KOLDOGU-565999 format. One record per residue: x, y, z of N, C-alpha, C in turn; chain; residue in one letter. Coordinates in steps of 0.1 Angstrom, whole numbers, plus 5000, padded with zeros to 4 digits. Example, Ala and Ser with C-alpha at 12.3 -4.5 7.8 and 13.67 -1.06 7.14 Angstrom:
// KOLDOGU-565999
5132/4943/5078/5123/4955/5078/5132/4967/5078/A/A;
5128/4978/5071/5137/4989/5071/5129/5000/5079/A/S;
//
This chain:
// KOLDOGU-565999
5909/9749/5340/5919/9760/5341/5914/9772/5333/A/M;
5916/9784/5338/5911/9796/5332/5917/9798/5318/A/K;
5909/9803/5309/5913/9805/5295/5921/9818/5294/A/K;
5930/9819/5284/5938/9831/5282/5932/9838/5270/A/T;
5936/9850/5268/5932/9858/5256/5938/9853/5243/A/K;
5948/9844/5245/5955/9839/5233/5950/9825/5229/A/Y;
5940/9819/5236/5936/9806/5233/5932/9804/5219/A/D;
5925/9813/5213/5920/9811/5200/5931/9812/5189/A/N;
5943/9816/5194/5954/9818/5184/5961/9805/5181/A/Q;
5958/9795/5190/5966/9782/5189/5956/9770/5188/A/F;
5959/9760/5180/5951/9748/5180/5956/9739/5191/A/H;
5951/9740/5203/5956/9732/5214/5952/9718/5214/A/Q;
5943/9714/5205/5939/9700/5203/5946/9694/5192/A/D;
5956/9700/5186/5964/9694/5175/5975/9685/5181/A/C;
5977/9674/5174/5987/9664/5179/6001/9669/5179/A/R;
6003/9680/5171/6017/9686/5170/6019/9697/5181/A/F;
6009/9701/5187/6010/9713/5197/6018/9708/5209/A/F;
6028/9716/5213/6036/9713/5224/6032/9720/5237/A/K;
6027/9732/5236/6023/9739/5247/6033/9748/5254/A/G;
6046/9746/5251/6056/9754/5258/6067/9759/5248/A/Y;
6066/9755/5236/6075/9760/5226/6069/9757/5212/A/K;
6074/9763/5201/6069/9761/5188/6069/9746/5184/A/P;
6059/9742/5177/6059/9728/5172/6069/9727/5161/A/C;
6072/9715/5157/6083/9713/5147/6079/9719/5133/A/D;
6066/9718/5130/6061/9723/5117/6062/9738/5117/A/I;
6059/9745/5128/6060/9760/5128/6075/9764/5127/A/H;
6084/9756/5133/6098/9759/5132/6103/9758/5118/A/K;
6098/9748/5111/6102/9747/5097/6096/9756/5087/A/K;
6083/9760/5090/6076/9768/5080/6072/9782/5084/A/T;
6072/9784/5097/6068/9797/5103/6054/9800/5101/A/Q;
6046/9790/5097/6031/9792/5095/6025/9792/5109/A/I;
6016/9802/5111/6009/9803/5124/5997/9793/5124/A/E;
5993/9789/5136/5983/9779/5139/5970/9781/5130/A/C;
5964/9792/5130/5951/9793/5123/5952/9790/5109/A/P;
5963/9793/5102/5965/9790/5088/5972/9777/5085/A/E;
5975/9769/5095/5984/9758/5092/5976/9746/5085/A/C;
5981/9742/5074/5974/9731/5067/5977/9717/5073/A/P;
5986/9717/5083/5989/9704/5089/5982/9702/5102/A/H;
5972/9710/5105/5964/9709/5117/5958/9695/5118/A/Y;
5960/9688/5129/5956/9674/5130/5950/9672/5144/A/S;
5937/9675/5146/5931/9674/5159/5929/9659/5163/A/P;
5931/9657/5176/5928/9644/5181/5915/9644/5189/A/W;
5908/9632/5189/5895/9632/5196/5895/9623/5209/A/D;
5904/9613/5209/5905/9604/5221/5920/9603/5225/A/K;
5923/9603/5238/5936/9602/5243/5939/9589/5250/A/K;
5949/9582/5246/5953/9569/5252/5967/9570/5259/A/F;
5968/9564/5270/5981/9562/5277/5983/9547/5277/A/L;
5994/9542/5271/5998/9528/5271/6011/9527/5280/A/I;
6010/9519/5290/6021/9517/5299/6026/9503/5297/A/I;
6037/9502/5290/6045/9490/5288/6059/9493/5288/A/K;
6066/9492/5299/6079/9498/5301/6091/9488/5300/A/Q;
6089/9476/5305/6101/9468/5309/6108/9460/5299/A/G;
6106/9447/5299/6114/9438/5291/6113/9442/5276/A/E;
6125/9443/5270/6125/9449/5256/6117/9440/5246/A/L;
6118/9427/5248/6110/9418/5239/6095/9420/5241/A/G;
6091/9422/5254/6077/9424/5256/6072/9437/5251/A/D;
6080/9447/5251/6077/9460/5245/6075/9459/5230/A/V;
6084/9452/5224/6082/9450/5209/6070/9442/5206/A/L;
6066/9432/5213/6055/9424/5210/6042/9430/5214/A/R;
6042/9441/5221/6030/9449/5224/6027/9459/5213/A/T;
6037/9462/5204/6035/9473/5194/6023/9470/5185/A/T;
6019/9458/5182/6007/9457/5173/5994/9463/5179/A/P;
5994/9465/5192/5982/9471/5198/5980/9486/5193/A/L;
5990/9493/5191/5988/9507/5187/5982/9508/5173/A/V;
5985/9498/5164/5979/9498/5151/5964/9495/5153/A/R;
5960/9486/5162/5946/9483/5164/5938/9495/5169/A/A;
5945/9502/5178/5938/9514/5184/5936/9525/5173/A/I;
5946/9527/5165/5945/9537/5154/5935/9533/5143/A/K;
5934/9520/5141/5924/9515/5131/5910/9518/5136/A/E;
5907/9517/5149/5894/9519/5155/5892/9534/5157/A/K;
5902/9541/5161/5901/9555/5164/5912/9563/5157/A/H;
5910/9566/5144/5921/9571/5135/5927/9585/5141/A/P;
5918/9592/5148/5923/9605/5153/5928/9605/5167/A/N;
5930/9593/5173/5934/9591/5187/5949/9597/5188/A/A;
5951/9602/5200/5965/9606/5204/5970/9596/5214/A/Y;
5981/9589/5210/5986/9578/5218/5999/9582/5225/A/I;
6000/9581/5238/6012/9583/5246/6016/9569/5251/A/V;
6029/9566/5250/6035/9554/5254/6045/9557/5265/A/W;
6043/9551/5277/6053/9553/5288/6062/9540/5288/A/L;
6075/9543/5288/6085/9532/5286/6098/9536/5294/A/V;
6105/9525/5298/6118/9527/5304/6128/9532/5294/A/E;
6138/9539/5299/6149/9544/5291/6155/9533/5282/A/E;
6158/9522/5288/6165/9511/5281/6157/9506/5269/A/K;
6143/9508/5270/6135/9502/5259/6129/9512/5249/A/A;
6133/9525/5251/6127/9535/5243/6129/9533/5228/A/K;
6141/9527/5224/6143/9526/5210/6134/9516/5203/A/E;
6127/9508/5211/6117/9498/5206/6104/9505/5201/A/C;
6102/9517/5206/6089/9524/5202/6091/9538/5196/A/V;
6103/9543/5197/6106/9555/5189/6105/9552/5174/A/L;
6101/9562/5167/6099/9561/5152/6087/9553/5148/A/R;
6078/9549/5158/6066/9542/5155/6055/9552/5151/A/N;
6051/9552/5138/6042/9562/5133/6028/9562/5140/A/S;
6025/9551/5147/6012/9551/5153/6012/9557/5167/A/F;
6024/9560/5172/6025/9566/5185/6028/9581/5184/A/I;
6021/9589/5191/6022/9603/5190/6033/9609/5199/A/D;
6035/9602/5211/6044/9607/5221/6050/9596/5229/A/E;
6063/9595/5230/6070/9585/5239/6075/9592/5251/A/V;
6071/9588/5262/6075/9594/5275/6084/9583/5282/A/V;
6096/9587/5285/6106/9579/5292/6103/9580/5307/A/V;
6101/9569/5314/6098/9569/5328/6109/9575/5337/A/Y;
6104/9583/5346/6112/9589/5357/6102/9591/5368/A/H;
6106/9590/5381/6096/9593/5391/6088/9606/5390/A/P;
6095/9616/5384/6088/9629/5383/6077/9629/5373/A/S;
6076/9619/5364/6065/9619/5354/6052/9616/5361/A/V;
6052/9611/5373/6040/9608/5380/6032/9621/5382/A/L;
6039/9632/5384/6033/9645/5386/6025/9649/5374/A/Q;
6030/9646/5362/6023/9650/5350/6010/9641/5349/A/R;
6012/9628/5351/6000/9619/5349/5989/9621/5360/A/F;
5993/9627/5371/5982/9629/5381/5974/9641/5378/A/M;
5979/9649/5368/5971/9661/5364/5964/9659/5351/A/I;
5971/9653/5341/5966/9651/5328/5955/9641/5328/A/E;
5945/9643/5318/5934/9635/5317/5934/9627/5304/A/K;
5930/9614/5305/5930/9605/5293/5916/9599/5292/A/Y;
5913/9595/5280/5901/9587/5278/5903/9573/5282/A/D;
5915/9567/5279/5918/9553/5283/5932/9552/5287/A/T;
5934/9545/5298/5947/9541/5303/5948/9526/5301/A/V;
5958/9521/5294/5961/9507/5293/5974/9503/5299/A/I;
5974/9496/5310/5986/9492/5317/5988/9477/5316/A/C;
5999/9473/5309/6001/9459/5307/6013/9454/5314/A/L;
6019/9462/5323/6030/9458/5332/6024/9457/5346/A/D;
6031/9450/5355/6027/9447/5369/6037/9452/5379/A/K;
6047/9459/5375/6057/9464/5385/6051/9476/5392/A/D;
6057/9479/5403/6051/9490/5412/6050/9503/5405/A/I;
6061/9507/5398/6061/9520/5391/6050/9521/5381/A/A;
6048/9511/5373/6038/9511/5363/6023/9511/5368/A/S;
6021/9503/5378/6007/9502/5383/6004/9514/5392/A/I;
6014/9521/5397/6012/9534/5404/6007/9544/5395/A/T;
6015/9546/5384/6011/9556/5373/5997/9553/5368/A/V;
5994/9540/5365/5981/9536/5360/5970/9539/5369/A/A;
5972/9537/5382/5961/9539/5392/5959/9554/5395/A/T;
5969/9562/5395/5968/9576/5398/5964/9585/5386/A/L;
5966/9580/5374/5963/9588/5362/5948/9589/5361/A/T;
5943/9601/5358/5929/9604/5356/5924/9599/5342/A/K;
5914/9590/5342/5910/9585/5329/5895/9580/5330/A/A;
5888/9581/5319/5874/9576/5319/5873/9561/5320/A/K;
5884/9554/5314/5884/9540/5314/5898/9535/5316/A/R;
5899/9524/5324/5912/9518/5326/5912/9503/5323/A/K;
5922/9499/5316/5923/9485/5312/5936/9479/5316/A/L;
5936/9466/5320/5949/9460/5324/5951/9460/5339/A/G;
5961/9466/5344/5965/9464/5358/5968/9477/5365/A/F;
5964/9477/5378/5966/9488/5387/5970/9483/5400/A/G;
5968/9492/5410/5972/9488/5424/5960/9489/5433/A/M;
5959/9479/5442/5948/9480/5452/5953/9486/5465/A/D;
5944/9487/5475/5947/9494/5487/5958/9488/5495/A/E;
5962/9475/5492/5973/9468/5499/5986/9469/5491/A/N;
5986/9477/5481/5998/9479/5473/6001/9467/5464/A/G;
5991/9459/5461/5993/9447/5452/5986/9450/5439/A/K;
5990/9442/5429/5985/9443/5416/5970/9438/5416/A/V;
5962/9446/5409/5948/9442/5407/5944/9444/5392/A/K;
5935/9436/5387/5930/9438/5373/5920/9449/5373/A/P;
5921/9458/5364/5912/9469/5362/5899/9464/5357/A/F;
5899/9455/5347/5887/9450/5340/5886/9435/5340/A/N;
5875/9430/5338/5872/9415/5338/5881/9408/5328/A/K;
5883/9414/5317/5891/9408/5306/5906/9406/5310/A/E;
5911/9414/5321/5925/9413/5325/5927/9403/5336/A/A;
5916/9397/5341/5917/9388/5352/5925/9375/5349/A/E;
5923/9370/5336/5930/9358/5332/5945/9360/5332/A/Y;
5950/9371/5326/5964/9373/5326/5969/9376/5340/A/K;
5962/9382/5348/5966/9384/5362/5967/9371/5369/A/W;
5958/9361/5367/5958/9348/5374/5970/9340/5369/A/A;
5973/9339/5356/5984/9331/5351/5997/9337/5355/A/I;
5997/9349/5358/6010/9355/5363/6013/9351/5377/A/G;
6003/9347/5385/6004/9343/5399/6007/9328/5400/A/I;
6001/9320/5391/6002/9306/5392/6009/9300/5380/A/S;
6021/9294/5383/6029/9287/5373/6021/9276/5367/A/D;
6013/9269/5375/6005/9258/5370/5995/9262/5360/A/N;
5988/9273/5363/5978/9279/5353/5985/9284/5341/A/M;
5997/9290/5342/6005/9295/5331/6009/9284/5322/A/N;
6012/9273/5328/6017/9261/5320/6005/9256/5311/A/K;
5993/9258/5316/5981/9253/5308/5976/9263/5298/A/E;
5982/9275/5298/5977/9286/5289/5979/9282/5275/A/N;
5970/9285/5266/5970/9282/5252/5971/9295/5243/A/K;
5970/9307/5250/5970/9319/5242/5983/9326/5241/A/L;
5986/9331/5229/5999/9339/5228/5997/9352/5236/A/T;
6009/9358/5239/6009/9370/5246/6000/9381/5238/A/Y;
6002/9381/5225/5994/9391/5217/5979/9389/5219/A/Q;
5974/9376/5218/5960/9374/5220/5955/9377/5234/A/K;
5964/9376/5244/5961/9380/5257/5958/9395/5258/A/Q;
5967/9403/5252/5966/9417/5254/5954/9422/5245/A/I;
5951/9415/5234/5940/9419/5226/5927/9417/5233/A/F;
5926/9406/5241/5914/9403/5249/5913/9413/5260/A/E;
5924/9417/5266/5923/9426/5277/5918/9440/5273/A/I;
5922/9444/5261/5919/9457/5256/5907/9458/5247/A/T;
5903/9447/5241/5892/9447/5232/5896/9452/5218/A/G;
5909/9454/5216/5914/9459/5203/5922/9448/5196/A/Y;
5918/9445/5183/5926/9435/5176/5929/9441/5162/A/T;
5942/9441/5159/5946/9448/5146/5944/9439/5134/A/P;
5943/9446/5123/5942/9438/5110/5954/9430/5107/A/S;
5966/9435/5112/5979/9428/5111/5985/9429/5125/A/K;
5989/9417/5130/5994/9417/5143/6009/9416/5144/A/D;
6016/9419/5133/6031/9419/5133/6036/9430/5141/A/E;
6049/9429/5145/6056/9439/5153/6057/9452/5145/A/Y;
6057/9463/5151/6059/9476/5144/6072/9482/5149/A/I;
6082/9482/5141/6096/9486/5145/6104/9492/5134/A/F;
6110/9503/5136/6119/9509/5126/6133/9509/5131/A/S;
6142/9504/5123/6156/9504/5127/6162/9518/5129/A/L;
6168/9521/5140/6174/9534/5142/6185/9537/5131/A/P;
6187/9549/5127/6197/9552/5118/6211/9548/5122/A/E;
6214/9550/5135/6227/9546/5140/6229/9531/5139/A/V;
6219/9523/5140/6220/9508/5137/6223/9505/5123/A/S;
6217/9513/5114/6220/9510/5100/6235/9514/5097/A/K;
6240/9525/5102/6254/9529/5100/6263/9519/5106/A/V;
6260/9514/5118/6269/9504/5125/6269/9491/5117/A/F;
6258/9487/5111/6257/9475/5103/6266/9476/5091/A/K;
6265/9487/5084/6274/9489/5072/6289/9489/5076/A/E;
6292/9496/5087/6306/9496/5091/6311/9482/5095/A/E;
6302/9474/5102/6306/9461/5106/6308/9452/5093/A/F;
6299/9453/5084/6300/9445/5071/6314/9449/5064/A/I;
6317/9462/5064/6329/9466/5058/6342/9461/5065/A/G;
6341/9463/5079/6352/9459/5087/6356/9444/5086/A/K;
6346/9435/5084/6348/9421/5083/6347/9416/5069/A/H;
6346/9425/5060/6346/9421/5046/6336/9411/5042/A/N;
6324/9413/5048/6313/9404/5045/6307/9407/5031/A/L;
6304/9396/5024/6299/9398/5010/6284/9397/5009/A/Q;
6279/9404/4999/6264/9404/4998/6258/9390/4995/A/Q;
6266/9381/4989/6261/9368/4986/6265/9358/4997/A/T;
6271/9363/5008/6275/9354/5019/6264/9352/5029/A/Q;
6262/9339/5033/6252/9336/5043/6257/9339/5057/A/L;
6249/9347/5064/6252/9351/5078/6243/9344/5088/A/I;
6248/9337/5097/6241/9329/5107/6244/9335/5121/A/I;
6234/9339/5128/6237/9344/5142/6235/9334/5152/A/G;
6244/9333/5162/6243/9324/5174/6240/9334/5185/A/F;
6228/9336/5189/6224/9345/5200/6224/9336/5213/A/N;
6235/9337/5221/6237/9328/5232/6231/9333/5245/A/T;
6226/9346/5245/6222/9352/5257/6208/9348/5262/A/G;
6207/9348/5275/6194/9345/5282/6192/9355/5293/A/V;
6203/9364/5296/6202/9373/5307/6203/9366/5320/A/G;
6199/9373/5331/6201/9368/5344/6188/9362/5351/A/A;
6177/9365/5344/6164/9361/5350/6161/9347/5349/A/K;
6163/9341/5337/6159/9327/5335/6171/9319/5330/A/F;
6180/9316/5339/6192/9309/5335/6189/9295/5329/A/L;
6179/9288/5334/6176/9275/5328/6173/9275/5313/A/P;
6171/9287/5307/6168/9288/5293/6181/9287/5285/A/R;
6193/9286/5291/6206/9286/5285/6208/9273/5278/A/K;
6210/9273/5265/6215/9261/5257/6230/9259/5260/A/W;
6234/9247/5262/6248/9245/5266/6258/9251/5256/A/P;
6269/9257/5261/6279/9263/5253/6285/9253/5243/A/S;
6288/9241/5248/6294/9231/5239/6285/9227/5228/A/N;
6271/9229/5230/6262/9226/5219/6264/9236/5208/A/Y;
6266/9249/5211/6268/9259/5201/6281/9256/5194/A/F;
6291/9252/5201/6304/9248/5194/6302/9237/5184/A/I;
6295/9227/5188/6292/9215/5180/6283/9219/5168/A/E;
6273/9228/5170/6265/9232/5159/6273/9240/5149/A/L;
6282/9248/5154/6291/9255/5145/6299/9246/5136/A/G;
6304/9235/5141/6311/9225/5134/6302/9219/5123/A/K;
6290/9215/5128/6281/9208/5119/6276/9217/5107/A/Q;
6275/9230/5110/6271/9240/5100/6282/9241/5090/A/I;
6295/9240/5094/6306/9241/5085/6306/9229/5075/A/D;
6303/9217/5080/6302/9206/5072/6290/9207/5062/A/M;
6279/9212/5066/6267/9213/5058/6270/9224/5047/A/A;
6275/9235/5051/6278/9246/5041/6289/9242/5031/A/C;
6299/9235/5036/6310/9230/5027/6304/9221/5017/A/S;
6295/9212/5021/6290/9202/5011/6281/9209/5001/A/S;
6275/9221/5004/6267/9228/4995/6275/9238/4987/A/L;
6287/9240/4991/6296/9251/4984/6291/9265/4988/A/G;
6286/9266/5000/6281/9279/5005/6291/9287/5013/A/V;
6293/9299/5009/6302/9308/5017/6293/9314/5028/A/S;
6299/9314/5040/6291/9318/5052/6300/9323/5063/A/Y;
6293/9330/5072/6300/9334/5085/6289/9332/5096/A/K;
6295/9330/5108/6287/9329/5120/6290/9341/5129/A/I;
6279/9348/5133/6281/9359/5142/6278/9355/5156/A/L;
6287/9355/5165/6285/9352/5179/6280/9364/5187/A/L;
6267/9363/5191/6260/9374/5197/6257/9372/5212/A/L;
6258/9383/5219/6255/9382/5234/6257/9396/5240/A/G;
6253/9397/5253/6255/9409/5261/6265/9406/5272/A/G;
6265/9416/5281/6275/9415/5292/6275/9402/5300/A/S;
6263/9397/5302/6262/9384/5309/6268/9372/5302/A/F;
6270/9374/5289/6276/9363/5281/6291/9364/5278/A/E;
6298/9373/5285/6312/9376/5282/6320/9363/5283/A/E;
6320/9357/5295/6328/9344/5297/6323/9333/5288/A/D;
6310/9332/5286/6304/9321/5278/6308/9323/5263/A/R;
6307/9335/5258/6310/9336/5244/6325/9335/5241/A/N;
6333/9340/5251/6348/9338/5250/6351/9324/5249/A/N;
6345/9316/5257/6347/9301/5258/6343/9295/5244/A/Y;
6331/9298/5240/6326/9293/5227/6336/9296/5215/A/I;
6340/9309/5215/6348/9313/5204/6362/9306/5205/A/F;
6367/9305/5217/6381/9300/5219/6381/9285/5215/A/D;
6371/9277/5220/6371/9263/5217/6368/9260/5202/A/R;
6359/9268/5196/6356/9266/5182/6368/9269/5174/A/Y;
6375/9280/5177/6387/9284/5169/6398/9273/5171/A/S;
6400/9269/5183/6411/9259/5186/6408/9246/5179/A/K;
6396/9243/5176/6392/9231/5169/6395/9232/5154/A/A;
6401/9243/5149/6405/9245/5136/6395/9251/5127/A/G;
6385/9258/5132/6374/9264/5124/6376/9280/5124/A/Y;
6373/9286/5113/6376/9301/5113/6364/9309/5107/A/N;
6352/9304/5108/6341/9310/5102/6333/9319/5112/A/K;
6337/9319/5124/6330/9326/5135/6336/9340/5138/A/M;
6327/9350/5139/6331/9363/5142/6325/9366/5156/A/I;
6334/9369/5166/6330/9373/5179/6326/9387/5179/A/H;
6314/9391/5180/6309/9404/5179/6311/9413/5192/A/T;
6316/9406/5202/6317/9414/5215/6305/9413/5224/A/G;
6306/9417/5236/6295/9416/5246/6292/9430/5252/A/T;
6298/9441/5246/6295/9454/5252/6289/9463/5241/A/T;
6282/9457/5231/6276/9466/5221/6264/9473/5227/A/N;
6261/9485/5223/6249/9492/5227/6237/9485/5221/A/S;
6225/9488/5226/6213/9482/5220/6211/9485/5206/A/L;
6214/9497/5201/6213/9501/5187/6223/9493/5179/A/E;
6235/9490/5184/6245/9482/5177/6240/9468/5176/A/E;
6234/9463/5187/6229/9449/5187/6218/9448/5176/A/F;
6209/9458/5175/6199/9458/5164/6206/9456/5151/A/F;
6217/9464/5149/6224/9463/5136/6230/9449/5133/A/G;
6235/9443/5144/6241/9430/5142/6230/9419/5139/A/L;
6218/9420/5146/6207/9411/5142/6203/9414/5128/A/I;
6203/9426/5123/6198/9429/5110/6209/9424/5099/A/D;
6221/9422/5104/6231/9417/5094/6229/9402/5091/A/T;
6222/9395/5101/6220/9380/5099/6209/9377/5090/A/C;
6210/9365/5083/6199/9359/5076/6191/9350/5085/A/H;
6198/9342/5093/6193/9332/5102/6198/9334/5116/A/I;
6190/9332/5126/6194/9334/5140/6190/9321/5148/A/I;
6199/9315/5154/6197/9305/5164/6196/9311/5178/A/V;
6185/9310/5185/6183/9318/5197/6174/9312/5207/A/T;
6175/9316/5219/6164/9312/5229/6153/9322/5228/A/G;
6144/9320/5238/6133/9330/5239/6138/9342/5246/A/D;
6144/9351/5239/6150/9363/5245/6147/9375/5237/A/T;
6152/9386/5241/6151/9399/5234/6156/9397/5220/A/M;
6167/9390/5218/6172/9388/5205/6162/9381/5195/A/G;
6155/9372/5201/6144/9365/5193/6134/9376/5188/A/M;
6129/9384/5197/6119/9394/5194/6124/9404/5184/A/H;
6137/9408/5185/6143/9417/5175/6143/9411/5162/A/V;
6147/9398/5162/6147/9390/5149/6133/9390/5143/A/G;
6123/9388/5151/6109/9388/5146/6106/9401/5140/A/I;
6109/9412/5147/6106/9425/5143/6113/9428/5130/A/A;
6125/9423/5127/6133/9425/5115/6131/9414/5105/A/L;
6121/9405/5108/6117/9395/5098/6128/9385/5094/A/K;
6136/9381/5104/6147/9372/5102/6142/9357/5104/A/K;
6149/9348/5097/6146/9334/5099/6152/9329/5112/A/K;
6144/9322/5120/6147/9318/5133/6147/9303/5136/A/L;
6156/9299/5145/6155/9286/5151/6155/9289/5166/A/V;
6143/9287/5172/6141/9291/5186/6142/9279/5196/A/V;
6151/9280/5206/6153/9269/5215/6145/9272/5228/A/L;
6135/9263/5231/6126/9266/5241/6127/9255/5252/A/M;
6125/9259/5265/6126/9250/5276/6116/9253/5287/A/G;
6121/9262/5297/6112/9265/5308/6101/9274/5305/A/P;
6100/9280/5294/6089/9289/5290/6080/9282/5280/A/I;
6067/9283/5282/6058/9275/5273/6058/9281/5259/A/T;
6057/9272/5249/6057/9277/5235/6043/9284/5232/A/T;
6033/9281/5239/6020/9286/5236/6019/9301/5236/A/A;
6027/9307/5245/6026/9322/5247/6034/9329/5236/A/S;
6042/9322/5228/6051/9328/5219/6046/9326/5205/A/I;
6046/9337/5197/6043/9336/5183/6055/9340/5175/A/D;
6061/9331/5167/6072/9334/5159/6068/9339/5145/A/T;
6055/9340/5142/6051/9346/5130/6056/9338/5118/A/Y;
6057/9325/5119/6062/9316/5109/6076/9319/5104/A/N;
6084/9326/5112/6098/9329/5108/6107/9317/5112/A/F;
6101/9307/5119/6110/9296/5123/6103/9287/5134/A/G;
6108/9275/5135/6103/9266/5145/6108/9269/5159/A/P;
6100/9264/5169/6104/9264/5183/6107/9249/5186/A/M;
6120/9247/5191/6124/9233/5193/6124/9231/5209/A/I;
6118/9220/5213/6118/9217/5227/6123/9203/5230/A/T;
6125/9200/5242/6129/9186/5246/6118/9177/5244/A/S;
6121/9164/5240/6110/9154/5239/6111/9145/5251/A/K;
6119/9148/5261/6122/9139/5272/6117/9145/5285/A/E;
6113/9157/5286/6109/9163/5299/6094/9166/5299/A/H;
6088/9161/5309/6074/9164/5312/6072/9177/5319/A/A;
6083/9183/5324/6082/9195/5331/6084/9208/5323/A/C;
6083/9207/5310/6085/9218/5301/6075/9229/5305/A/L;
6079/9242/5304/6070/9253/5307/6069/9254/5322/A/G;
6079/9251/5330/6079/9252/5344/6080/9266/5349/A/C;
6086/9275/5341/6088/9289/5345/6098/9291/5357/A/F;
6105/9281/5360/6115/9282/5371/6127/9290/5367/A/R;
6132/9298/5376/6144/9306/5374/6156/9298/5378/A/D;
6154/9287/5386/6165/9279/5390/6160/9264/5388/A/I;
6169/9256/5382/6165/9242/5379/6176/9233/5386/A/C;
6172/9224/5394/6182/9215/5401/6182/9201/5395/A/D;
6176/9199/5383/6177/9186/5376/6191/9185/5370/A/M;
6197/9173/5371/6210/9171/5366/6210/9171/5350/A/P;
6199/9167/5344/6198/9167/5330/6186/9175/5326/A/Y;
6189/9188/5323/6178/9198/5321/6172/9198/5307/A/Q;
6161/9205/5305/6154/9204/5292/6162/9210/5281/A/C;
6170/9220/5283/6178/9225/5273/6190/9216/5269/A/M;
6194/9207/5278/6204/9197/5275/6199/9187/5265/A/D;
6185/9185/5265/6179/9175/5257/6175/9180/5243/A/A;
6181/9191/5239/6179/9196/5225/6193/9194/5218/A/I;
6195/9183/5211/6208/9181/5205/6211/9190/5193/A/P;
6224/9193/5191/6228/9201/5180/6223/9196/5167/A/P;
6222/9183/5165/6218/9176/5153/6204/9180/5149/A/S;
6195/9181/5159/6181/9186/5156/6181/9200/5152/A/V;
6189/9209/5159/6190/9223/5155/6196/9225/5141/A/V;
6205/9216/5138/6212/9217/5125/6201/9215/5114/A/L;
6193/9205/5116/6183/9201/5105/6174/9213/5103/A/E;
6169/9220/5113/6161/9231/5111/6168/9243/5105/A/E;
6181/9244/5109/6189/9255/5103/6192/9252/5088/A/T;
6194/9240/5085/6196/9237/5071/6184/9240/5062/A/K;
6172/9238/5067/6160/9242/5060/6160/9257/5057/A/K;
6164/9265/5067/6166/9280/5064/6177/9283/5054/A/H;
6188/9275/5055/6199/9277/5046/6195/9275/5032/A/I;
6187/9265/5030/6183/9262/5016/6174/9272/5010/A/N;
6164/9277/5019/6155/9287/5014/6162/9301/5013/A/S;
6172/9304/5021/6179/9316/5020/6187/9317/5008/A/T;
6193/9306/5004/6202/9306/4992/6194/9311/4979/A/L;
6181/9310/4980/6173/9314/4968/6172/9329/4967/A/L;
6175/9336/4978/6172/9350/4977/6185/9359/4979/A/I;
6196/9353/4983/6208/9361/4985/6217/9360/4973/A/I;
//
C-alpha cells in the first residue's frame, strides 16, 4: 500500500496503534507518537483461532504464555465466539481479541500474519485459517473438498483421533500436550490464564450478602450440567440428592457450617428443580438453588464462591480449574487421559464398564457408566477436600 506523508508521524508497528482513532495512551496523556515512552513495537504477528466450547477455550490459554516466552515482542490476536470472549478478555498475553462474525473474514483475507494457529475444526474457523495470509500455518484448515485437513505433520495425530473414537479411546495425551505438540510451543507453566470479570466479583459479593454466607462457612458446589451434546455424562439426579444428605451427616459430625450451591444452566432447569425439591422435602435446608438463567459472568461468580465443586467434565469444571477450586470430577464417556485437573481433585470413573471413553452422545445401555459411580465414593473424595479446606477458611 502507498505510503502517506504522515507515516513517520505514527508508530504503526506499536501494539497500541489502532489505525483509525487515537490509542488509549494518547487519549489519557495526549502524548504524540514520536515522543511516547510507551512505544512497544511488535516483531511477529500470531493469529490464534479457538472459538467454540468455553472449556476448550480456557484450556488453550496456556499457549499464549508459551508464545510470549519464546517471542516476547509478538503481537497475538485471538479469534473467539461471542459466547466465549470472557474467557480470553483481560488476558495480558493477548494483544487483541476479535469476536467472530462472518464479516471478519474480509479483514483476515487482507491482513498478513507470521503464524496462524487454528485449533478448531468447524467450518467458520478452518475457513478463516485457510484464507488468512501467513508465512506459517499450524493446526487445521480446509481442503479442496471442504473438509478439515491438518496444516502440519504435528497436527495429524489430533486430526486422526478426532475422526476415530477407537483411536481417541487409546489416546494418552492431555489436550494441552496435544496442542503443545501441534504448535511446538510449551510454556514454563501450563496453568490456565484467566481473570475474573469485575461484574462477576460484584455478583459474588451480592450473592454472599443476599444469602448471608459467612467467611468461615464451607461452600460446596453441585454442578449438575452437561449441556445437550453429551447427555451420557449426566450423573443421576437422585445421586446428587443422596450426596447432599451424606454431606450433611459428614459435616454435622465434624461440626462444620456449610452450604451447597446447586449450579446449572438452562438445560438443567427441570433437573435442578427436581433435585432441590426432593432434597428439601426430605427435611434438609442447606442447599441454595442458584437458578438456571444466570449469565456467564454470574456463573463465574458462583463458581468463585465455592470452595469445593462436584462436577462432570464440563465448562464448570474448567472454570473451577481456572479459579483453582478443589474438584471432584465425575467421568464416564470421555476419557480421563485428555483431561488435566492440575491436582485440584480426582477424576472418578465406573469400575464396572469396559466401554469407558466411548465418546457416544447417546447410550442405550440400561445401566450406564455414570450410574456406576455411587454417592458414597464421591462423598469420600469430597470429605478429603472438606478436611483440607477447613485448615484455610
